[in-house]
mmCIF file as Biopython writes it, N, C-alpha, C and O atoms, coordinates in Angstrom:
data_model
#
loop_
_atom_site.group_PDB
_atom_site.id
_atom_site.type_symbol
_atom_site.label_atom_id
_atom_site.label_alt_id
_atom_site.label_comp_id
_atom_site.label_asym_id
_atom_site.label_entity_id
_atom_site.label_seq_id
_atom_site.pdbx_PDB_ins_code
_atom_site.Cartn_x
_atom_site.Cartn_y
_atom_site.Cartn_z
_atom_site.occupancy
_atom_site.B_iso_or_equiv
_atom_site.auth_seq_id
_atom_site.auth_asym_id
_atom_site.pdbx_PDB_model_num
ATOM 1   N N  . PRO A ? 1  ? 178.803 162.693 187.787 1.0 0.0 1  A 1 
ATOM 2   C CA . PRO A ? 1  ? 178.064 161.405 188.752 1.0 0.0 1  A 1 
ATOM 3   C C  . PRO A ? 1  ? 177.215 162.171 189.506 1.0 0.0 1  A 1 
ATOM 4   O O  . PRO A ? 1  ? 177.784 163.179 189.925 1.0 0.0 1  A 1 
ATOM 5   N N  . ILE A ? 2  ? 175.852 162.055 189.901 1.0 0.0 2  A 1 
ATOM 6   C CA . ILE A ? 2  ? 174.715 162.865 190.531 1.0 0.0 2  A 1 
ATOM 7   C C  . ILE A ? 2  ? 174.329 161.352 191.470 1.0 0.0 2  A 1 
ATOM 8   O O  . ILE A ? 2  ? 174.198 160.184 191.103 1.0 0.0 2  A 1 
ATOM 9   N N  . LEU A ? 3  ? 174.233 161.996 192.779 1.0 0.0 3  A 1 
ATOM 10  C CA . LEU A ? 3  ? 173.819 160.976 193.796 1.0 0.0 3  A 1 
ATOM 11  C C  . LEU A ? 3  ? 172.688 162.097 194.436 1.0 0.0 3  A 1 
ATOM 12  O O  . LEU A ? 3  ? 172.903 163.304 194.552 1.0 0.0 3  A 1 
ATOM 13  N N  . ILE A ? 4  ? 171.463 161.404 194.808 1.0 0.0 4  A 1 
ATOM 14  C CA . ILE A ? 4  ? 170.350 161.468 195.353 1.0 0.0 4  A 1 
ATOM 15  C C  . ILE A ? 4  ? 170.123 160.954 196.339 1.0 0.0 4  A 1 
ATOM 16  O O  . ILE A ? 4  ? 170.617 159.827 196.366 1.0 0.0 4  A 1 
ATOM 17  N N  . THR A ? 5  ? 169.320 161.355 197.681 1.0 0.0 5  A 1 
ATOM 18  C CA . THR A ? 5  ? 168.713 160.433 198.752 1.0 0.0 5  A 1 
ATOM 19  C C  . THR A ? 5  ? 167.217 161.629 199.153 1.0 0.0 5  A 1 
ATOM 20  O O  . THR A ? 5  ? 167.037 162.822 198.907 1.0 0.0 5  A 1 
ATOM 21  N N  . CYS A ? 6  ? 166.556 160.799 199.710 1.0 0.0 6  A 1 
ATOM 22  C CA . CYS A ? 6  ? 165.641 161.206 199.893 1.0 0.0 6  A 1 
ATOM 23  C C  . CYS A ? 6  ? 164.566 160.348 200.657 1.0 0.0 6  A 1 
ATOM 24  O O  . CYS A ? 6  ? 164.742 159.133 200.738 1.0 0.0 6  A 1 
ATOM 25  N N  . GLY A ? 7  ? 163.314 161.013 201.293 1.0 0.0 7  A 1 
ATOM 26  C CA . GLY A ? 7  ? 162.566 160.099 202.344 1.0 0.0 7  A 1 
ATOM 27  C C  . GLY A ? 7  ? 161.611 160.029 201.173 1.0 0.0 7  A 1 
ATOM 28  O O  . GLY A ? 7  ? 161.443 161.039 200.489 1.0 0.0 7  A 1 
ATOM 29  N N  . ALA A ? 8  ? 160.897 158.768 200.865 1.0 0.0 8  A 1 
ATOM 30  C CA . ALA A ? 8  ? 159.469 158.495 200.353 1.0 0.0 8  A 1 
ATOM 31  C C  . ALA A ? 8  ? 158.670 159.100 200.490 1.0 0.0 8  A 1 
ATOM 32  O O  . ALA A ? 8  ? 157.936 159.638 199.661 1.0 0.0 8  A 1 
ATOM 33  N N  . LYS A ? 9  ? 158.667 159.147 202.697 1.0 0.0 9  A 1 
ATOM 34  C CA . LYS A ? 9  ? 157.401 159.920 202.887 1.0 0.0 9  A 1 
ATOM 35  C C  . LYS A ? 9  ? 157.461 161.526 202.884 1.0 0.0 9  A 1 
ATOM 36  O O  . LYS A ? 9  ? 156.643 162.263 203.434 1.0 0.0 9  A 1 
ATOM 37  N N  . ASP A ? 10 ? 158.551 161.904 202.180 1.0 0.0 10 A 1 
ATOM 38  C CA . ASP A ? 10 ? 158.593 163.653 202.447 1.0 0.0 10 A 1 
ATOM 39  C C  . ASP A ? 10 ? 157.482 164.121 201.779 1.0 0.0 10 A 1 
ATOM 40  O O  . ASP A ? 10 ? 157.070 164.162 200.620 1.0 0.0 10 A 1 
ATOM 41  N N  . THR A ? 11 ? 156.923 164.660 203.521 1.0 0.0 11 A 1 
ATOM 42  C CA . THR A ? 11 ? 156.080 166.089 203.357 1.0 0.0 11 A 1 
ATOM 43  C C  . THR A ? 11 ? 156.783 167.598 202.967 1.0 0.0 11 A 1 
ATOM 44  O O  . THR A ? 11 ? 156.060 168.585 203.099 1.0 0.0 11 A 1 
ATOM 45  N N  . VAL A ? 12 ? 157.558 167.702 202.701 1.0 0.0 12 A 1 
ATOM 46  C CA . VAL A ? 12 ? 158.388 169.015 202.502 1.0 0.0 12 A 1 
ATOM 47  C C  . VAL A ? 12 ? 158.872 168.472 200.715 1.0 0.0 12 A 1 
ATOM 48  O O  . VAL A ? 12 ? 158.506 169.457 200.073 1.0 0.0 12 A 1 
ATOM 49  N N  . TRP A ? 13 ? 159.428 167.534 199.754 1.0 0.0 13 A 1 
ATOM 50  C CA . TRP A ? 13 ? 159.644 167.601 198.945 1.0 0.0 13 A 1 
ATOM 51  C C  . TRP A ? 13 ? 159.004 166.228 197.907 1.0 0.0 13 A 1 
ATOM 52  O O  . TRP A ? 13 ? 159.617 165.192 197.651 1.0 0.0 13 A 1 
ATOM 53  N N  . PRO A ? 14 ? 158.179 166.453 197.629 1.0 0.0 14 A 1 
ATOM 54  C CA . PRO A ? 14 ? 157.454 164.699 197.291 1.0 0.0 14 A 1 
ATOM 55  C C  . PRO A ? 14 ? 158.191 163.815 196.887 1.0 0.0 14 A 1 
ATOM 56  O O  . PRO A ? 14 ? 159.039 164.192 196.079 1.0 0.0 14 A 1 
ATOM 57  N N  . SER A ? 15 ? 158.186 162.707 197.163 1.0 0.0 15 A 1 
ATOM 58  C CA . SER A ? 15 ? 159.255 161.563 196.143 1.0 0.0 15 A 1 
ATOM 59  C C  . SER A ? 15 ? 158.782 161.710 194.359 1.0 0.0 15 A 1 
ATOM 60  O O  . SER A ? 15 ? 159.432 161.885 193.328 1.0 0.0 15 A 1 
ATOM 61  N N  . GLU A ? 16 ? 157.690 161.578 194.592 1.0 0.0 16 A 1 
ATOM 62  C CA . GLU A ? 16 ? 157.323 161.660 192.975 1.0 0.0 16 A 1 
ATOM 63  C C  . GLU A ? 16 ? 158.464 162.698 192.655 1.0 0.0 16 A 1 
ATOM 64  O O  . GLU A ? 16 ? 159.372 162.135 192.043 1.0 0.0 16 A 1 
ATOM 65  N N  . MET A ? 17 ? 158.629 163.615 192.806 1.0 0.0 17 A 1 
ATOM 66  C CA . MET A ? 17 ? 159.435 164.719 191.919 1.0 0.0 17 A 1 
ATOM 67  C C  . MET A ? 17 ? 160.724 164.209 192.336 1.0 0.0 17 A 1 
ATOM 68  O O  . MET A ? 17 ? 161.546 165.125 192.312 1.0 0.0 17 A 1 
ATOM 69  N N  . THR A ? 18 ? 161.257 163.041 192.732 1.0 0.0 18 A 1 
ATOM 70  C CA . THR A ? 18 ? 162.193 162.701 192.728 1.0 0.0 18 A 1 
ATOM 71  C C  . THR A ? 18 ? 163.041 162.015 191.160 1.0 0.0 18 A 1 
ATOM 72  O O  . THR A ? 18 ? 164.027 162.050 190.424 1.0 0.0 18 A 1 
ATOM 73  N N  . ARG A ? 19 ? 161.387 161.286 191.515 1.0 0.0 19 A 1 
ATOM 74  C CA . ARG A ? 19 ? 161.056 159.773 190.159 1.0 0.0 19 A 1 
ATOM 75  C C  . ARG A ? 19 ? 161.478 160.957 189.224 1.0 0.0 19 A 1 
ATOM 76  O O  . ARG A ? 19 ? 162.427 160.770 188.463 1.0 0.0 19 A 1 
ATOM 77  N N  . ARG A ? 20 ? 160.800 162.224 189.236 1.0 0.0 20 A 1 
ATOM 78  C CA . ARG A ? 20 ? 160.737 162.641 187.943 1.0 0.0 20 A 1 
ATOM 79  C C  . ARG A ? 20 ? 162.499 162.876 187.393 1.0 0.0 20 A 1 
ATOM 80  O O  . ARG A ? 20 ? 163.172 162.326 186.521 1.0 0.0 20 A 1 
ATOM 81  N N  . ILE A ? 21 ? 162.821 164.112 188.526 1.0 0.0 21 A 1 
ATOM 82  C CA . ILE A ? 21 ? 164.116 164.203 188.654 1.0 0.0 21 A 1 
ATOM 83  C C  . ILE A ? 21 ? 165.279 163.699 188.084 1.0 0.0 21 A 1 
ATOM 84  O O  . ILE A ? 21 ? 166.284 164.207 187.587 1.0 0.0 21 A 1 
ATOM 85  N N  . GLU A ? 22 ? 164.742 162.160 188.357 1.0 0.0 22 A 1 
ATOM 86  C CA . GLU A ? 22 ? 165.459 161.067 187.973 1.0 0.0 22 A 1 
ATOM 87  C C  . GLU A ? 22 ? 165.405 160.725 186.457 1.0 0.0 22 A 1 
ATOM 88  O O  . GLU A ? 22 ? 166.400 160.632 185.738 1.0 0.0 22 A 1 
ATOM 89  N N  . GLU A ? 23 ? 163.934 160.526 186.006 1.0 0.0 23 A 1 
ATOM 90  C CA . GLU A ? 23 ? 163.343 160.334 184.883 1.0 0.0 23 A 1 
ATOM 91  C C  . GLU A ? 23 ? 164.322 161.213 183.863 1.0 0.0 23 A 1 
ATOM 92  O O  . GLU A ? 23 ? 164.908 160.913 182.823 1.0 0.0 23 A 1 
ATOM 93  N N  . SER A ? 24 ? 164.232 162.344 184.584 1.0 0.0 24 A 1 
ATOM 94  C CA . SER A ? 24 ? 164.607 163.577 183.650 1.0 0.0 24 A 1 
ATOM 95  C C  . SER A ? 24 ? 166.063 163.218 183.123 1.0 0.0 24 A 1 
ATOM 96  O O  . SER A ? 24 ? 166.298 162.781 181.996 1.0 0.0 24 A 1 
ATOM 97  N N  . LEU A ? 25 ? 167.041 163.481 184.154 1.0 0.0 25 A 1 
ATOM 98  C CA . LEU A ? 25 ? 168.272 162.677 184.184 1.0 0.0 25 A 1 
ATOM 99  C C  . LEU A ? 25 ? 168.490 161.587 182.858 1.0 0.0 25 A 1 
ATOM 100 O O  . LEU A ? 25 ? 169.044 161.691 181.763 1.0 0.0 25 A 1 
ATOM 101 N N  . LYS A ? 26 ? 167.726 160.459 183.589 1.0 0.0 26 A 1 
ATOM 102 C CA . LYS A ? 26 ? 168.477 159.402 182.564 1.0 0.0 26 A 1 
ATOM 103 C C  . LYS A ? 26 ? 167.732 159.802 181.300 1.0 0.0 26 A 1 
ATOM 104 O O  . LYS A ? 26 ? 168.212 159.119 180.396 1.0 0.0 26 A 1 
ATOM 105 N N  . GLN A ? 27 ? 166.742 160.625 180.804 1.0 0.0 27 A 1 
ATOM 106 C CA . GLN A ? 27 ? 166.617 160.942 179.735 1.0 0.0 27 A 1 
ATOM 107 C C  . GLN A ? 27 ? 167.400 161.584 178.871 1.0 0.0 27 A 1 
ATOM 108 O O  . GLN A ? 27 ? 167.322 161.580 177.642 1.0 0.0 27 A 1 
ATOM 109 N N  . ALA A ? 28 ? 168.387 162.302 179.768 1.0 0.0 28 A 1 
ATOM 110 C CA . ALA A ? 28 ? 169.504 163.013 179.643 1.0 0.0 28 A 1 
ATOM 111 C C  . ALA A ? 28 ? 170.791 162.656 179.125 1.0 0.0 28 A 1 
ATOM 112 O O  . ALA A ? 28 ? 171.693 163.463 178.897 1.0 0.0 28 A 1 
ATOM 113 N N  . GLY A ? 29 ? 170.844 161.396 178.944 1.0 0.0 29 A 1 
ATOM 114 C CA . GLY A ? 29 ? 171.431 160.284 179.355 1.0 0.0 29 A 1 
ATOM 115 C C  . GLY A ? 29 ? 172.317 159.836 180.548 1.0 0.0 29 A 1 
ATOM 116 O O  . GLY A ? 29 ? 172.891 158.752 180.657 1.0 0.0 29 A 1 
ATOM 117 N N  . ARG A ? 30 ? 172.320 160.738 181.309 1.0 0.0 30 A 1 
ATOM 118 C CA . ARG A ? 30 ? 173.165 161.186 182.584 1.0 0.0 30 A 1 
ATOM 119 C C  . ARG A ? 30 ? 172.238 159.150 183.632 1.0 0.0 30 A 1 
ATOM 120 O O  . ARG A ? 30 ? 171.353 158.382 183.254 1.0 0.0 30 A 1 
ATOM 121 N N  . HIS A ? 31 ? 173.108 159.173 184.860 1.0 0.0 31 A 1 
ATOM 122 C CA . HIS A ? 31 ? 172.708 158.072 185.867 1.0 0.0 31 A 1 
ATOM 123 C C  . HIS A ? 31 ? 172.637 158.366 186.858 1.0 0.0 31 A 1 
ATOM 124 O O  . HIS A ? 31 ? 172.778 157.821 187.953 1.0 0.0 31 A 1 
ATOM 125 N N  . PRO A ? 32 ? 172.461 159.064 186.597 1.0 0.0 32 A 1 
ATOM 126 C CA . PRO A ? 32 ? 171.913 159.522 188.128 1.0 0.0 32 A 1 
ATOM 127 C C  . PRO A ? 32 ? 171.665 158.148 189.528 1.0 0.0 32 A 1 
ATOM 128 O O  . PRO A ? 32 ? 170.662 157.434 189.496 1.0 0.0 32 A 1 
ATOM 129 N N  . GLU A ? 33 ? 172.833 157.980 190.739 1.0 0.0 33 A 1 
ATOM 130 C CA . GLU A ? 33 ? 172.218 157.185 191.632 1.0 0.0 33 A 1 
ATOM 131 C C  . GLU A ? 33 ? 171.076 157.669 192.810 1.0 0.0 33 A 1 
ATOM 132 O O  . GLU A ? 33 ? 171.247 158.690 193.477 1.0 0.0 33 A 1 
ATOM 133 N N  . VAL A ? 34 ? 170.109 156.946 192.935 1.0 0.0 34 A 1 
ATOM 134 C CA . VAL A ? 34 ? 169.179 157.556 193.557 1.0 0.0 34 A 1 
ATOM 135 C C  . VAL A ? 34 ? 168.700 156.218 194.525 1.0 0.0 34 A 1 
ATOM 136 O O  . VAL A ? 34 ? 168.323 155.108 194.151 1.0 0.0 34 A 1 
ATOM 137 N N  . HIS A ? 35 ? 168.882 156.832 196.096 1.0 0.0 35 A 1 
ATOM 138 C CA . HIS A ? 35 ? 168.402 156.370 197.342 1.0 0.0 35 A 1 
ATOM 139 C C  . HIS A ? 35 ? 167.357 156.920 198.116 1.0 0.0 35 A 1 
ATOM 140 O O  . HIS A ? 35 ? 167.435 157.900 198.857 1.0 0.0 35 A 1 
ATOM 141 N N  . MET A ? 36 ? 166.185 156.075 197.841 1.0 0.0 36 A 1 
ATOM 142 C CA . MET A ? 36 ? 164.982 156.580 198.263 1.0 0.0 36 A 1 
ATOM 143 C C  . MET A ? 36 ? 165.030 155.955 199.521 1.0 0.0 36 A 1 
ATOM 144 O O  . MET A ? 36 ? 165.877 155.066 199.436 1.0 0.0 36 A 1 
ATOM 145 N N  . PHE A ? 37 ? 164.321 155.993 201.147 1.0 0.0 37 A 1 
ATOM 146 C CA . PHE A ? 37 ? 164.360 155.094 202.342 1.0 0.0 37 A 1 
ATOM 147 C C  . PHE A ? 37 ? 162.805 155.708 202.005 1.0 0.0 37 A 1 
ATOM 148 O O  . PHE A ? 37 ? 162.202 156.718 201.642 1.0 0.0 37 A 1 
ATOM 149 N N  . PRO A ? 38 ? 162.610 154.006 202.498 1.0 0.0 38 A 1 
ATOM 150 C CA . PRO A ? 38 ? 161.104 154.096 202.393 1.0 0.0 38 A 1 
ATOM 151 C C  . PRO A ? 38 ? 160.189 154.645 203.550 1.0 0.0 38 A 1 
ATOM 152 O O  . PRO A ? 38 ? 159.026 155.034 203.664 1.0 0.0 38 A 1 
ATOM 153 N N  . GLU A ? 39 ? 161.235 154.490 204.305 1.0 0.0 39 A 1 
ATOM 154 C CA . GLU A ? 39 ? 159.859 154.469 206.094 1.0 0.0 39 A 1 
ATOM 155 C C  . GLU A ? 39 ? 160.070 156.848 206.465 1.0 0.0 39 A 1 
ATOM 156 O O  . GLU A ? 39 ? 159.404 157.523 207.249 1.0 0.0 39 A 1 
ATOM 157 N N  . GLU A ? 40 ? 161.386 157.400 205.365 1.0 0.0 40 A 1 
ATOM 158 C CA . GLU A ? 40 ? 161.593 158.466 205.953 1.0 0.0 40 A 1 
ATOM 159 C C  . GLU A ? 40 ? 160.705 159.580 204.958 1.0 0.0 40 A 1 
ATOM 160 O O  . GLU A ? 40 ? 160.331 159.601 203.785 1.0 0.0 40 A 1 
ATOM 161 N N  . ASP A ? 41 ? 160.588 160.647 206.371 1.0 0.0 41 A 1 
ATOM 162 C CA . ASP A ? 41 ? 159.981 162.207 206.131 1.0 0.0 41 A 1 
ATOM 163 C C  . ASP A ? 41 ? 161.491 162.870 205.219 1.0 0.0 41 A 1 
ATOM 164 O O  . ASP A ? 41 ? 162.349 162.476 204.429 1.0 0.0 41 A 1 
ATOM 165 N N  . HIS A ? 42 ? 161.042 164.241 206.041 1.0 0.0 42 A 1 
ATOM 166 C CA . HIS A ? 42 ? 162.173 165.435 204.981 1.0 0.0 42 A 1 
ATOM 167 C C  . HIS A ? 42 ? 163.129 165.306 206.133 1.0 0.0 42 A 1 
ATOM 168 O O  . HIS A ? 42 ? 164.168 165.863 205.778 1.0 0.0 42 A 1 
ATOM 169 N N  . ILE A ? 43 ? 163.265 164.801 207.420 1.0 0.0 43 A 1 
ATOM 170 C CA . ILE A ? 43 ? 163.852 164.571 208.426 1.0 0.0 43 A 1 
ATOM 171 C C  . ILE A ? 43 ? 164.292 163.563 208.627 1.0 0.0 43 A 1 
ATOM 172 O O  . ILE A ? 43 ? 163.348 162.979 209.158 1.0 0.0 43 A 1 
ATOM 173 N N  . PHE A ? 44 ? 165.344 162.676 208.575 1.0 0.0 44 A 1 
ATOM 174 C CA . PHE A ? 44 ? 165.507 161.787 208.221 1.0 0.0 44 A 1 
ATOM 175 C C  . PHE A ? 44 ? 165.820 161.442 210.449 1.0 0.0 44 A 1 
ATOM 176 O O  . PHE A ? 44 ? 166.180 162.230 211.324 1.0 0.0 44 A 1 
ATOM 177 N N  . THR A ? 45 ? 165.395 159.729 210.523 1.0 0.0 45 A 1 
ATOM 178 C CA . THR A ? 45 ? 165.577 159.029 211.238 1.0 0.0 45 A 1 
ATOM 179 C C  . THR A ? 45 ? 167.049 158.709 211.822 1.0 0.0 45 A 1 
ATOM 180 O O  . THR A ? 45 ? 167.732 158.163 210.956 1.0 0.0 45 A 1 
ATOM 181 N N  . ILE A ? 46 ? 167.537 158.840 212.694 1.0 0.0 46 A 1 
ATOM 182 C CA . ILE A ? 46 ? 168.903 159.042 213.465 1.0 0.0 46 A 1 
ATOM 183 C C  . ILE A ? 46 ? 169.824 158.017 212.400 1.0 0.0 46 A 1 
ATOM 184 O O  . ILE A ? 46 ? 170.869 158.188 211.772 1.0 0.0 46 A 1 
ATOM 185 N N  . LYS A ? 47 ? 168.780 156.773 212.560 1.0 0.0 47 A 1 
ATOM 186 C CA . LYS A ? 47 ? 169.730 155.382 212.572 1.0 0.0 47 A 1 
ATOM 187 C C  . LYS A ? 47 ? 169.605 156.004 210.308 1.0 0.0 47 A 1 
ATOM 188 O O  . LYS A ? 47 ? 170.464 156.163 209.441 1.0 0.0 47 A 1 
ATOM 189 N N  . ALA A ? 48 ? 168.577 156.091 210.324 1.0 0.0 48 A 1 
ATOM 190 C CA . ALA A ? 48 ? 168.352 156.791 208.776 1.0 0.0 48 A 1 
ATOM 191 C C  . ALA A ? 48 ? 169.627 157.710 207.964 1.0 0.0 48 A 1 
ATOM 192 O O  . ALA A ? 48 ? 170.232 157.486 206.915 1.0 0.0 48 A 1 
ATOM 193 N N  . GLU A ? 49 ? 169.681 158.371 208.555 1.0 0.0 49 A 1 
ATOM 194 C CA . GLU A ? 49 ? 170.607 159.627 208.497 1.0 0.0 49 A 1 
ATOM 195 C C  . GLU A ? 49 ? 171.673 158.805 208.468 1.0 0.0 49 A 1 
ATOM 196 O O  . GLU A ? 49 ? 171.900 158.487 207.301 1.0 0.0 49 A 1 
ATOM 197 N N  . GLN A ? 50 ? 172.683 158.155 209.481 1.0 0.0 50 A 1 
ATOM 198 C CA . GLN A ? 50 ? 173.597 157.384 209.570 1.0 0.0 50 A 1 
ATOM 199 C C  . GLN A ? 50 ? 173.746 156.349 208.059 1.0 0.0 50 A 1 
ATOM 200 O O  . GLN A ? 50 ? 174.916 156.106 207.766 1.0 0.0 50 A 1 
ATOM 201 N N  . GLU A ? 51 ? 172.894 155.871 207.309 1.0 0.0 51 A 1 
ATOM 202 C CA . GLU A ? 51 ? 172.732 154.839 205.995 1.0 0.0 51 A 1 
ATOM 203 C C  . GLU A ? 51 ? 173.195 155.798 205.034 1.0 0.0 51 A 1 
ATOM 204 O O  . GLU A ? 51 ? 173.844 155.550 204.017 1.0 0.0 51 A 1 
ATOM 205 N N  . ARG A ? 52 ? 172.672 157.295 205.585 1.0 0.0 52 A 1 
ATOM 206 C CA . ARG A ? 52 ? 171.886 158.195 204.494 1.0 0.0 52 A 1 
ATOM 207 C C  . ARG A ? 52 ? 174.055 158.960 204.378 1.0 0.0 52 A 1 
ATOM 208 O O  . ARG A ? 52 ? 174.698 159.574 203.526 1.0 0.0 52 A 1 
ATOM 209 N N  . LYS A ? 53 ? 174.263 158.568 205.350 1.0 0.0 53 A 1 
ATOM 210 C CA . LYS A ? 53 ? 176.280 159.636 204.986 1.0 0.0 53 A 1 
ATOM 211 C C  . LYS A ? 53 ? 176.799 158.643 204.853 1.0 0.0 53 A 1 
ATOM 212 O O  . LYS A ? 53 ? 177.797 158.955 204.202 1.0 0.0 53 A 1 
ATOM 213 N N  . GLN A ? 54 ? 176.858 156.988 205.113 1.0 0.0 54 A 1 
ATOM 214 C CA . GLN A ? 54 ? 177.349 156.019 204.534 1.0 0.0 54 A 1 
ATOM 215 C C  . GLN A ? 54 ? 177.131 155.695 202.980 1.0 0.0 54 A 1 
ATOM 216 O O  . GLN A ? 54 ? 178.087 155.210 202.376 1.0 0.0 54 A 1 
ATOM 217 N N  . ILE A ? 55 ? 175.845 155.951 202.245 1.0 0.0 55 A 1 
ATOM 218 C CA . ILE A ? 55 ? 175.674 155.843 201.194 1.0 0.0 55 A 1 
ATOM 219 C C  . ILE A ? 55 ? 176.518 156.916 200.282 1.0 0.0 55 A 1 
ATOM 220 O O  . ILE A ? 55 ? 177.171 156.668 199.269 1.0 0.0 55 A 1 
ATOM 221 N N  . ALA A ? 56 ? 176.295 158.316 201.000 1.0 0.0 56 A 1 
ATOM 222 C CA . ALA A ? 56 ? 177.236 159.693 200.683 1.0 0.0 56 A 1 
ATOM 223 C C  . ALA A ? 56 ? 178.792 159.283 200.408 1.0 0.0 56 A 1 
ATOM 224 O O  . ALA A ? 56 ? 179.402 159.445 199.351 1.0 0.0 56 A 1 
ATOM 225 N N  . ASP A ? 57 ? 179.318 158.674 201.702 1.0 0.0 57 A 1 
ATOM 226 C CA . ASP A ? 57 ? 181.120 158.808 201.652 1.0 0.0 57 A 1 
ATOM 227 C C  . ASP A ? 57 ? 181.281 157.572 200.503 1.0 0.0 57 A 1 
ATOM 228 O O  . ASP A ? 57 ? 182.013 157.831 199.548 1.0 0.0 57 A 1 
ATOM 229 N N  . GLU A ? 58 ? 180.649 156.275 200.547 1.0 0.0 58 A 1 
ATOM 230 C CA . GLU A ? 58 ? 180.872 156.130 199.293 1.0 0.0 58 A 1 
ATOM 231 C C  . GLU A ? 58 ? 180.989 155.941 198.335 1.0 0.0 58 A 1 
ATOM 232 O O  . GLU A ? 58 ? 181.751 155.161 197.763 1.0 0.0 58 A 1 
ATOM 233 N N  . PHE A ? 59 ? 179.737 157.097 197.705 1.0 0.0 59 A 1 
ATOM 234 C CA . PHE A ? 59 ? 179.411 157.108 196.337 1.0 0.0 59 A 1 
ATOM 235 C C  . PHE A ? 59 ? 180.783 158.704 196.134 1.0 0.0 59 A 1 
ATOM 236 O O  . PHE A ? 59 ? 181.104 158.988 194.980 1.0 0.0 59 A 1 
ATOM 237 N N  . PHE A ? 60 ? 181.183 159.234 196.885 1.0 0.0 60 A 1 
ATOM 238 C CA . PHE A ? 60 ? 182.486 159.842 197.034 1.0 0.0 60 A 1 
ATOM 239 C C  . PHE A ? 60 ? 184.255 159.606 197.020 1.0 0.0 60 A 1 
ATOM 240 O O  . PHE A ? 60 ? 185.367 159.945 196.614 1.0 0.0 60 A 1 
ATOM 241 N N  . HIS A ? 61 ? 183.374 158.686 197.870 1.0 0.0 61 A 1 
ATOM 242 C CA . HIS A ? 61 ? 184.644 157.950 197.214 1.0 0.0 61 A 1 
ATOM 243 C C  . HIS A ? 61 ? 185.625 157.182 196.173 1.0 0.0 61 A 1 
ATOM 244 O O  . HIS A ? 61 ? 186.800 157.047 195.830 1.0 0.0 61 A 1 
ATOM 245 N N  . ARG A ? 62 ? 183.876 156.650 195.841 1.0 0.0 62 A 1 
ATOM 246 C CA . ARG A ? 62 ? 184.288 155.725 194.582 1.0 0.0 62 A 1 
ATOM 247 C C  . ARG A ? 62 ? 183.963 156.598 193.197 1.0 0.0 62 A 1 
ATOM 248 O O  . ARG A ? 62 ? 184.117 156.151 192.061 1.0 0.0 62 A 1 
ATOM 249 N N  . VAL A ? 63 ? 183.295 158.448 193.654 1.0 0.0 63 A 1 
ATOM 250 C CA . VAL A ? 63 ? 183.582 158.646 192.347 1.0 0.0 63 A 1 
ATOM 251 C C  . VAL A ? 63 ? 185.036 160.158 192.056 1.0 0.0 63 A 1 
ATOM 252 O O  . VAL A ? 63 ? 185.056 160.935 191.101 1.0 0.0 63 A 1 
ATOM 253 N N  . LEU A ? 64 ? 185.927 160.119 193.094 1.0 0.0 64 A 1 
ATOM 254 C CA . LEU A ? 64 ? 186.885 161.496 192.914 1.0 0.0 64 A 1 
ATOM 255 C C  . LEU A ? 64 ? 187.962 160.467 193.120 1.0 0.0 64 A 1 
ATOM 256 O O  . LEU A ? 64 ? 189.005 160.708 192.511 1.0 0.0 64 A 1 
ATOM 257 N N  . ASP A ? 65 ? 187.926 158.929 194.139 1.0 0.0 65 A 1 
ATOM 258 C CA . ASP A ? 65 ? 189.198 158.292 193.673 1.0 0.0 65 A 1 
ATOM 259 C C  . ASP A ? 65 ? 189.977 158.459 192.282 1.0 0.0 65 A 1 
ATOM 260 O O  . ASP A ? 65 ? 191.023 157.842 192.082 1.0 0.0 65 A 1 
#
């Protein structure tokens, strides 16, 4: 299982690169779970970071239980 989270307005790692990785993984038969935060840069706001942590927590509980 693969989880990717990123900001759509990231000035360090362009969101297009994340989409390329997602497509490459899909072409390789993988099923990444991608969450792109539309208004976030490389460092998330507190609210978005809390949401990202919740997403990660739920992901790990789902795949590790």
